C-alpha positions as CSV (number, residue, x, y, z in Angstrom):
1,M,6.2,74.3,0.5
2,Q,3.3,72.9,-1.7
3,V,5.8,70.8,-3.7
4,M,7.3,69.4,-0.5
5,S,3.9,68.6,0.9
6,S,2.9,66.9,-2.3
7,S,6.2,64.9,-2.2
8,M,5.6,63.9,1.5
9,E,2.1,62.8,0.6
10,H,3.4,60.7,-2.3
11,I,5.9,59.0,0.1
12,D,3.2,58.3,2.6
13,I,1.0,56.7,0.0
14,L,3.9,54.7,-1.3
15,A,4.7,53.5,2.2
16,L,1.1,52.6,2.8
17,W,0.9,50.7,-0.4
18,K,4.1,48.7,0.5
19,S,2.7,48.0,3.9
20,Q,-0.5,46.8,2.5
21,N,1.4,44.6,0.0
22,A,3.5,43.2,2.7
23,K,0.4,42.3,4.8
24,L,-1.3,40.8,1.7
25,D,1.8,38.7,1.0
26,E,1.9,37.6,4.6
27,T,-1.8,36.7,4.5
28,I,-1.3,34.7,1.3
29,S,1.7,32.9,2.8
30,I,-0.3,32.0,5.9
31,N,-3.2,30.8,3.8
32,K,-0.9,28.6,1.7
33,K,0.7,27.2,4.8
34,L,-2.6,26.3,6.3
35,L,-3.8,24.8,3.0
36,K,-0.6,22.7,2.7
37,E,-1.2,21.5,6.3
38,S,-4.8,20.7,5.5
39,L,-3.8,18.7,2.3
40,H,-1.1,16.8,4.2
41,N,-3.6,15.9,6.9
42,K,-6.0,14.7,4.2
43,A,-3.2,12.6,2.7
44,K,-2.6,11.0,6.1
45,S,-6.3,10.5,6.6
46,A,-6.7,8.8,3.2
47,L,-4.2,6.1,4.5
48,G,-5.9,5.7,7.9
49,G,-7.8,2.7,6.7
50,F,-4.7,1.2,5.3
51,K,-3.0,1.3,8.7
52,A,-5.9,-0.3,10.4
53,T,-6.0,-3.1,7.8
54,R,-2.3,-3.7,8.3
55,W,-2.6,-3.9,12.1
56,V,-5.5,-6.3,11.8
57,G,-3.5,-8.4,9.3
58,I,-0.5,-8.5,11.6
59,I,-2.4,-9.5,14.7
60,F,-4.6,-12.1,12.9
61,G,-1.7,-13.3,10.9
62,V,0.5,-14.1,13.9
63,L,-2.4,-15.8,15.8
64,W,-3.3,-17.8,12.6
65,C,0.3,-18.9,12.1
66,V,0.5,-20.0,15.8
67,A,-2.7,-22.0,15.4
68,M,-1.6,-23.6,12.1
69,S,1.8,-24.5,13.6
70,F,0.1,-26.1,16.6
71,I,-2.1,-28.2,14.3
72,L,0.9,-29.2,12.1
73,I,3.0,-30.3,15.1
74,A,0.1,-32.1,16.9
75,S,-0.8,-34.0,13.7
76,W,2.7,-34.6,12.4
77,K,2.8,-38.4,13.2
78,Y,-0.6,-39.0,11.7
79,T,-0.5,-37.0,8.4
80,N,1.0,-37.5,5.0
81,W,3.4,-35.4,3.0
82,F,0.6,-33.7,1.1
83,F,-0.8,-32.3,4.4
84,K,2.6,-31.4,5.9
85,S,3.8,-29.7,2.7
86,A,0.6,-27.7,2.3
87,F,0.7,-26.5,5.9
88,I,4.4,-25.6,5.8
89,I,4.0,-23.6,2.6
90,H,0.9,-21.9,4.0
91,I,2.6,-20.9,7.3
92,T,5.7,-19.7,5.5
93,V,3.8,-17.5,3.1
94,S,1.6,-16.2,5.9
95,L,4.7,-15.3,8.0
96,I,6.2,-13.5,4.9
97,A,3.0,-11.5,4.6
98,V,3.1,-10.5,8.2
99,G,6.7,-9.3,7.8
100,L,5.7,-7.3,4.7
101,Y,2.7,-5.8,6.6
102,I,5.1,-4.7,9.4
103,Y,7.3,-3.1,6.6
104,H,4.2,-1.3,5.3
105,L,3.6,0.2,8.7
106,I,7.2,1.5,8.7
107,L,6.7,3.1,5.3
108,L,3.5,4.7,6.6
109,K,5.3,6.0,9.7
110,N,8.0,7.5,7.4
111,F,5.3,9.0,5.3
112,D,3.8,10.7,8.3
113,N,7.2,12.1,9.3
114,S,8.2,13.2,5.8
115,Q,9.4,16.8,5.7
116,T,9.2,17.2,2.0
117,V,6.7,16.2,-0.7
118,I,9.4,14.3,-2.6
119,S,10.2,12.1,0.4
120,A,6.5,11.5,1.1
121,Q,5.9,10.5,-2.5
122,R,8.9,8.2,-2.4
123,E,7.3,6.3,0.6
124,L,4.0,6.0,-1.3
125,V,5.7,4.6,-4.4
126,E,7.5,2.0,-2.3
127,L,4.3,1.2,-0.4
128,K,2.5,0.6,-3.7
129,F,5.3,-1.6,-5.1
130,S,5.5,-3.6,-1.8
131,N,1.7,-4.0,-1.6
132,L,1.8,-5.6,-5.1
133,R,4.7,-7.9,-4.1
134,T,2.7,-9.0,-1.0
135,L,-0.4,-9.8,-3.1
136,G,1.7,-11.7,-5.6
137,I,3.3,-13.8,-2.8
138,L,0.0,-14.5,-1.2
139,W,-1.4,-15.8,-4.5
140,L,1.5,-18.3,-4.8
141,Q,-0.1,-20.4,-2.1
142,L,-3.4,-20.9,-4.0
143,P,-2.7,-24.6,-4.8
144,V,-2.3,-25.3,-1.0
145,F,-6.0,-25.1,-0.5
146,S,-6.5,-28.1,-2.8
147,T,-3.6,-30.3,-1.7
148,W,-3.8,-30.5,2.1
149,Y,-6.5,-33.2,2.0
150,M,-4.9,-35.3,-0.7
151,S,-3.5,-38.7,0.2
152,N,-1.5,-41.7,-1.2
153,E,-4.6,-43.8,-0.6
154,W,-6.7,-41.6,-2.8
155,M,-4.0,-41.8,-5.5
156,H,-4.0,-45.6,-5.4
157,N,-7.6,-46.4,-4.7
158,A,-9.2,-43.9,-7.0
159,P,-6.6,-43.0,-9.6
160,F,-9.1,-41.5,-12.1
161,T,-10.5,-38.9,-9.8
162,F,-7.1,-38.2,-8.4
163,W,-5.2,-37.7,-11.7
164,F,-8.0,-36.5,-14.0
165,I,-10.0,-34.3,-11.6
166,Q,-8.0,-33.3,-8.6
167,M,-4.6,-32.8,-10.2
168,P,-6.0,-30.6,-13.0
169,I,-7.6,-28.4,-10.4
170,V,-4.3,-28.1,-8.5
171,L,-2.4,-27.4,-11.8
172,V,-4.9,-24.7,-12.7
173,Q,-4.6,-23.1,-9.3
174,L,-0.8,-23.3,-9.6
175,F,-0.9,-21.6,-13.0
176,I,-3.2,-18.8,-11.7
177,G,-1.1,-18.3,-8.6
178,F,2.2,-18.1,-10.6
179,W,0.6,-16.0,-13.3
180,L,-0.6,-13.4,-10.8
181,Y,2.7,-13.5,-8.9
182,R,4.6,-12.7,-12.2
183,N,2.1,-10.2,-13.6
184,L,1.2,-8.1,-10.6
185,N,4.1,-5.9,-11.6
186,Y,4.4,-2.4,-12.7
187,K,5.9,-3.6,-16.0
188,N,2.2,-4.1,-16.9
189,Q,1.2,-0.6,-15.9
190,Q,0.0,0.3,-19.4
191,K,-2.4,-2.6,-19.6
192,K,-6.1,-1.9,-18.9
193,W,-6.7,-4.7,-16.4
194,F,-3.6,-3.5,-14.4
195,K,-4.8,0.2,-14.4
196,W,-8.2,-1.0,-13.2
197,F,-6.6,-3.2,-10.5
198,V,-4.4,-0.4,-9.0
199,S,-7.3,2.1,-8.9
200,K,-9.3,0.0,-6.4
201,G,-9.1,-0.8,-2.7
202,E,-5.9,0.0,-0.9
203,F,-4.2,1.2,-4.2
204,G,-7.1,3.7,-4.5
205,K,-6.2,5.0,-1.0
206,I,-2.6,5.4,-2.0
207,N,-3.5,7.2,-5.2
208,K,-5.8,9.5,-3.3
209,A,-3.1,10.4,-0.8
210,N,-0.7,11.0,-3.6
211,S,-3.2,13.4,-5.3
212,F,-3.1,15.6,-2.2
213,L,0.7,15.6,-2.3
214,L,0.5,16.7,-5.9
215,E,-1.6,19.6,-4.9
216,I,1.0,20.6,-2.3
217,D,3.6,20.3,-4.9
218,E,1.7,22.7,-7.2
219,L,1.4,25.2,-4.3
220,D,5.1,25.1,-3.8
221,K,5.8,25.6,-7.5
222,N,3.4,28.6,-7.6
223,K,5.2,30.1,-4.6
224,Q,8.5,29.9,-6.6
């Protein structure tokens, strides 16, 4: 009887230990789930300013393009090809930027609705690449701001200032704009200036959101 009692007591202790282990595992699982939700919310929050910037850019960009188009149409009969070309290029680039901003909002929406860390990271990578493309395209219009007021009269009446002062300024701006368009590319990711550039501003927000995703990924790995 004493042996049986001891055996029953051992079984009860084992059952209690298993029960406590199960409760502990459940508690750990719940805590991990809550932590993952918290990290995901922090990732979304890190991109909150990015969304606001894009909405402002879209609204202002559309209104700006409408205003510039009105000025271009109203002044068409009275302006030269320098003015027309500058405005057409500026409006075109601005509309492209607005389109890319809309695309960024789509990527952010996909990020919010992502069911896995991998899909969320994929959206962030595309957002970072697309943001670089947008900046590169915007820089291409740099010479526009020095050409819209140029004229044939200036070219003929003051050739020295036109060819030796104004044109070098335009060419320098053209070089800078084209250089940035070509070099704002992840092929330069090992260069110090590029690393510095993509650690600031909107890129810093993307990197911060991605760091939270990496923490979630580590939790999932530890679970396995």
